Every structure is written in C-alpha cells, then in structure tokens.
N, C-alpha and C positions, 0 to 999 in steps of 0.2 A: 098573925101566925108565920112561920116562914115553911117551908115547899123541904122535900126531901132531898136528901144530897143522893147523887148519882153518881158513883166512880166511873161508867160508861161517858156521860155527859163529859166529865172531863180528859178522858181519853178522846173520843172525840174529836173536842175544840182543840187537845195538844195537835193531833193527826190534821187538823182543817186548815190550823195558822201557819203552821210549817207549809203547808200544802201552797200557801196565798203567798209566802214567803219566798217559796222558789219558784214558783210561777211568775213574780212580779219581778224579780232581780237574775234569774237565769239569762243569758249562760256562766256568771259566777266569775268570768274570765276580763282581763286588760284595764282595771279597773285605773285609772286616770285620775291624775288632782284636773278639775272643772276649771275652764275658761275663765267663767263666771263666778256673781255670787252664788251658793249653792240656793239662795231663798228666792233667788229672780223667778222664776215659776211660780212665786204665790202671787205677785203684783201683775202678772203676765193678761195681758187682756184674751178673750177667749179664744182657745184656737183657732187658725183662720181655716184648718183642715180638720175636720174630725167625720167620725161614720157615725150614726145613730146606734148602730152593732154596739161599737164599743164601749158607746155612752151606759150602753142596757148591760152588757157584759160586766160591766164595772158596776155597777148598781146592783146585779143577778149575786156579782161573787163576795161582797160584803152583809148582804143578808145574812148569810148561814155566820159569819161571823158577829154579826151584833147578835145573833139567837142564841149562839153557844155562850157567849160571853154570859149572856144575861141569866140562863140557865145556870150555870156554876157557880154568879152573884148569888140569887137567889134565897139558897139555904143560910147565906148570911146576911142577906140584907133585906129588905121589904122590896118589893114590887118595883115598883117605879123608881125606886132608890136604883137598883141593880140595872133596871133598864136603860138609866139614863148614865150610871158610869161603866156600863157597858158599851152605850155608843161616844160616849171621852175615850173610853181604851181602843176603839175603833180609828177612832179619826188618828187620833197620836201613831197606831201603827202604822194606819197609812199615810201619814204627815212622815213618819220618820224611812217607807220603803221610799216616798216619792224625793225625799230630801237624797238616798243611798244611790238610785238613781241618777242622781248627776253624777257621779263619779263610772259611770259605766255607759260608752262610749254606743252602744246597744239600746240603749234605752232614751225614752225621753220623759223625764216629768213631769207633770203637768196638772194645772190646778180645776181646772175638768174632772179629772180623776179622782182629785183629793175628793171634791164635791158629788162625785156619783158615790165610791165609796163614801164618806161620812151620811147620805141618803138612805142605802145600802143599807146600813149598819143600823140606823135607826127604824127603817121598815123590820127590820130584822127581831132588833130588840123588844120594838111594841108587839109585833106577831107573840114574842116568848113571853113578852108579861102575862099578854091578853091568855093564853091557854095554858100557859108552862106552869104554872104551880097546880093547877086544875086536873091537867091532862100526863103533861109527861111527868112530871116531878111529882106527881099524888100518892104514888106507889100503886096506881091502879094497875098498869101494867108487869113490873115485882110481882105484885100477888098474881097475876095470871100467868106469867110465867112459873113460878113456885107449884100452881094448882096443876099447870100441863107438863113439867119436865123435869127433871131429876136436877138439883142442885150439885152445884161442885166444877172446880177449875174443868177436868175430864169434859165435861156436856158444854161447859163456854167453848173450849178449845174442837168440841166435833168428836171426840174419840170416844 
C-alpha cells in the first residue's frame, strides 16, 4: 500500500532544495572557466584541512533532503524503492552542486562534502522510510487538522 500524497511535503521539498542550492552556490557571481578539470575533486585525496563542524554540517544539511525526497516519492513508489531513489537523487544533486562550485572562485568543491552529503541523504531517506508512511503520510495529521481547524485557503494563510 502506498502512502497518502501531501502537497505540503512537496512545497517544503522545493523550498528546502532551493535553500540548499542557494547556500551552496552563493554569491552567484564571478563565474569563471576552471583552471583544472571539473571532476578533479572526485579523485583528490581527503582534504588536508577540514573541520569536524564542517563535516557534520554537511551531513545534517542533507538529512532533510533525503527525508523530504523520500516522502515525496512514497505515494508513487514502495518505501524502500522511494528511499533508494531519493538517496540517488540527493547524491546527484550534491554532485552537480560540487561541480558547479568549480566555476565559482569563492567556493571549494570537495569529495569530503559529497561523501558527507550522501551519508546525510541516506540517513534522512532511511528515517523517512521508517516513519514516513505510518506517521507523516498516513493521513493522521490531516484528520487531526480537519477535526480542530476550519478548512480552506483562508485558514491555511492565517486569515
């Protein structure tokens, strides 16, 4: 049985993905042709200088990406398939962002970032797979809202 579709989850997913792209590519200026091959960071050794804080932030930033993509996919695909596809999509998004950072002088692409992002997406997808269908997308929250609030766009927009 597939989970209930939630437009709110779709909106939150788009908003969060936009936030990740914005923060990863900011300031969006001074784009230049790279001096090196764009994929060179993939085979580079582990960065000599890193902070644990940076690695943890990269993991935590992608937990919602994996979770939200899984929740978006669960109404259309079985749970494990949705989680797997969500993880792959998040990794592809992270890879694309890291490649684009090669063209920005203020950004440094890193295979460590890609690895941490992939791990975070996997954690988020696994979490959403474990609780998403039974909790978030089960319709329980929707029924609770219907019982305690008036329906309609005016209420949704707090009018």
